[in-house]
SETOR-59129 format. One record per residue: residue in one letter; y, z, x of N, C-alpha, C in turn. Coordinates in steps of 0.001 Angstrom, whole numbers, plus 500000, padded with zeros to 6 digits. Layout:
REM residues N
AYZXYZXYZX;...
//
This chain:
REM residues 164
M496280711431864086496906712071862943496359713472862714;A495079713640862948494470714944862693495032716012863622;A495479715613864788495968716585865766497232717283865309;V498085716625864572499346717242864161499335717735862723;S498238717519862001498234717894860582498359719399860375;G497804720206861267497880721650861115499220722250861496;L500093721458862058501378721992862498502386722145861354;Y502065721641860185503008721696859072502719722829858103;T501490723296858030501127724286857025501730725676857223;P501979726155858429502566727493858534503914727628857829;F504683726568857768505957726633857060505746726941855585;V504615726518855047504337726691853632503660728031853354;F502743728464854218501866729571853870502117730894854590;V502923730942855615503089732204856333503795733236855440;Y504671732790854579505362733682853634504357734297852660;E503503733458852085502501733949851135501494734877851805;K501094734554853016500150735418853739500757736796853961;A502032736833854326502695738115854572502706738978853305;I502930738364852163503001739118850916501614739512850427;S500689738536850376499397738799849731498399739539850618;E498351739251851902497339739876852764497870741044853582;V499122740972853982499674742027854835500375743088854000;G500820742712852791501498743654851914502968743848852230;V503586742833852787505000742890853147505841742652851885;P506899743425851677507778743158850531508416741763850630;T508764741195849498509311739839849442510545739688850334;R511409740692850320512638740630851123512324740528852609;D511337741279853053510968741250854472510189739991854841;A509394739483853896508611738276854171509515737070854395;S510649737048853727511574735931853945512169735956855346;L512182737115855983512652737226857367511749736419858306;I510462736354857994509527735597858823509919734122858826;L510257733580857651510692732178857581512008731970858312;S512892732947858222514161732837858944513929732814860448;L513053733676860930512729733684862361512112732356862784;L511245731824861956510621730540862265511687729453862415;G512652729426861516513718728425861593514646728628862781;I514999729875863050515894730167864183515237729779865504;F513990730182865686513302729865866932512912728393867022;N512804727714865880512614726266865878513820725597866539;T515007726068866190516224725538866805516257725830868300;V515868727033868689515810727392870109514826726484870849;G513674726232870238512678725361870852513177723941871029;R513927723445870055514486722101870169515469722011871328;L516313723029871462517284723042872562516576723151873911;M515552723996873973514810724158875227514104722860875623;A513485722196874647512773720947874950513740719850875374;G514902719788874746515894718797875136516402719029876545;W516678720300876863517139720630878210516050720316879230;L514817720706878909513709720483879823513448718993880044;A513541718216878970513274716774879083514352716058879899;D515523716662880020516589716065880831516357716235882333;R515461717128882719515169717312884139514432716077884648;P514758715604885833514125714382886353512621714519886575;W512143715708886807510728715925887079509904716129885812;A510557716272884664509847716583883417509330715320882741;D508193715440882100507595714343881352507560714728879875;S508221713954879028508298714261877605506937714259876939;L506043713417877396504711713362876810503935714650877082;V504120715217878252503469716488878575504056717609877710;I505363717636877551506004718638876690505459718527875269;Y505371717311874768504881717039873418503457717566873240;N502572717222874158501169717613874032500946719105874245;V501597719684875234501435721121875493501955721927874311;A503096721538873761503653722259872613502727722159871405;A502144720988871161501243720818870021499971721648870191;I499404721646871385498166722393871633498414723900871521;L499475724373872146499766725810872079500114726257870663;A500837725431869918501150725775868523499876725874867695;G498928724987867942497650725056867233496855726295867590;L496838726642868870496108727838869299496734729112868744;V498056729182868760498746730350868218498485730466866720;T498436729330866032498183729348864594496763729837864289;C495817729567865145494450730088864940494436731610864946;L495337732225865693495392733681865761495940734324864491;V496578733549863638497119734091862397495993734617861508;A494808734046861636493672734488860826493324735956861068;V493623736464862250493308737856862574494578738702862708;T495663738228862130496936738936862185497191739620860850;F497295740951860876497486741693859634498613742716859740;S499668742375860481500831743261860512502100742415860480;F503129743008859930504416742321859804504981741969861173;E504883742878862114505440742657863446504754741479864147;L503427741406864027502712740295864654503022738961863973;L503233738982862665503633737747861979505026737309862423;C505912738265862680507245737918863209507126737330864613;L506273737913865432506040737387866775505447735982866707;Y504508735792865798503929734460865581505015733467865174;A505880733864864245506942732966863788507853732560864937;A508139733493865832508994733178866981508297732180867917;F507056732462868290506328731550869187506108730186868539;F505651730201867296505380728937866620506665728143866438;G507767728814866124509054728127865969509480727432867250;I509369728117868373509724727511869659508826726316869955;L507531726495869741506581725423870071506735724215869160;I506891724426867869507002723292866957508360722607867128;G509386723371867462510681722760867764510603721889869002;S509903722368870018509711721579871238508902720328870949;H507887720474870131507024719346869777507814718265869047;R508590718664868063509338717679867267510463717038868063;T511108717791868925512149717202869762511546716220870751;S510374716542871269509720715645872221509372714308871584;I509052714307870293508785713047869594510021712160869647;C511168712746869348512426711980869370512739711479870771;I512534712328871755512827711944873133511891710826873581;L510614710941873226509656709888873586510065708556872977;N510437708566871703510840707323871049512103706744871694;K513041707613872065514283707133872675514026706542874060;K513151707181874843512852706672876182512134705330876129;H511386705102875064510613703874874965511379702753874270;L512629703000873885513420701949873242513704700783874171;K513628701017875473513841699879876370512666698916876329;N511499699406875910510320698546875818510108697983874415;V510515698732873410510388698286872028511693698584871313;G511938697931870211513121698239869421514107697102869393;P515365697418869099516390696383868960516564695583870254;V516847694313870098517015693442871262518391692798871239;R518829692384872412520047691589872513519671690131872337;H520644689276872114520375687857871840519729687111872996;D519866687630874224519317686921875377517935687432875810;E517316688293874994516014688851875330514956688367874346;P513699688395874771512624688036873830512467689114872758;P511928688764871591511771689752870511510814690881870892;R511098692066870361510245693237870585509884693856869236;A508883694721869251508412695333868006509163696631867717;N509442696900866453510026698163866015508957699109865474;S507720698682865483506662699415864790506310700786865366;P506413701075866663506009702413867122506792703546866486;G508085703406866340508883704449865693508536704612864236;V508344703494863546507972703527862135506587704145861976;A505666703791862850504307704337862784504319705848863002;T505154706334863912505243707772864152505741708498862917;V506788707977862300507344708610861098506320708611859972;L505675707490859739504709707401858648503485708273858885;S503003708323860126501821709146860394502137710627860234;H503322711061860643503684712464860478503914712811859012;A504444711885858237504605712113856798503243712226856122;A502300711387856519500953711451855953500286712777856314;C500468713219857557499883714497857987500459715654857192;A501755715655856986502389716734856229501856716776854805;S501671715621854197501161715569852821499707716014852749;M498892715512853634497454715818853582497162717262853982;S497833717765855007497480719088855507497839720184854517;T498999720104853897499363721151852942498493721080851695;T498125719896851271497236719755850108495852720311850420;T495329719989851582493999720462851975493969721978852108;T494959722545852750494967723993852941495216724731851639;T495960724137850725496142724750849410494812724800848676;T494041723737848753492724723706848124491811724754848734;M491836724887850058491009725890850727491427727295850309;R492710727524850211493195728842849816492802729163848385;D492917728188847492492575728414846088491082728684845901;R490253728053846685488797728255846568488355729570847192;G488968729935848294488531731127849002489394732338848756;D490587732156848208491542733234847936491839734058849190;R491771733408850342492065734063851606492585733027852584;Y493400733442853499494028732513854426493275732350855734;G492321733206856049491646733171857333490976731863857650;A490158731369856729489456730102856965490435728949857083;M491518729030856357492514727968856373493142727832857757;E493479728946858392494091728873859712493116728352860744;W491844728728860652490869728250861612490607726759861428;A490671726282860186490396724865859923491503723954860448;Q492700724490860587493803723658861052493516723211862450;
//
């Protein structure tokens, strides 16, 4: 759970960082969130296409995207320009989109081993999909709360990005 907890906070705090630390006007700071969403969609499409290749492994896509998204997010602590925050939003959007799509693909590929059964088969568990959803919901709740507390105590975003 700890591995994915930092992947949710940039959606909440990159806008505030742009305004408070970089000095970007509100109108321009909202562009960063738009870029994050647009490239998130691009990342989802790329991961889906890539996972359809016979040589591709969805688990590798999932892990590489999560690790790279975390590393890119660590660099936000030393990012103090609008252009670099836009570049970060593009990279992070692609990576987090790939990561989230890979979760769905992994669950779908494993449905033959777990999930709904036909009447002529032995019972199987539905718990892996439910566990994935619940663990990601818990991470989203805990990570944004923790980083908000860190931001309020330190009044700066640098330590927060490194802690993720």
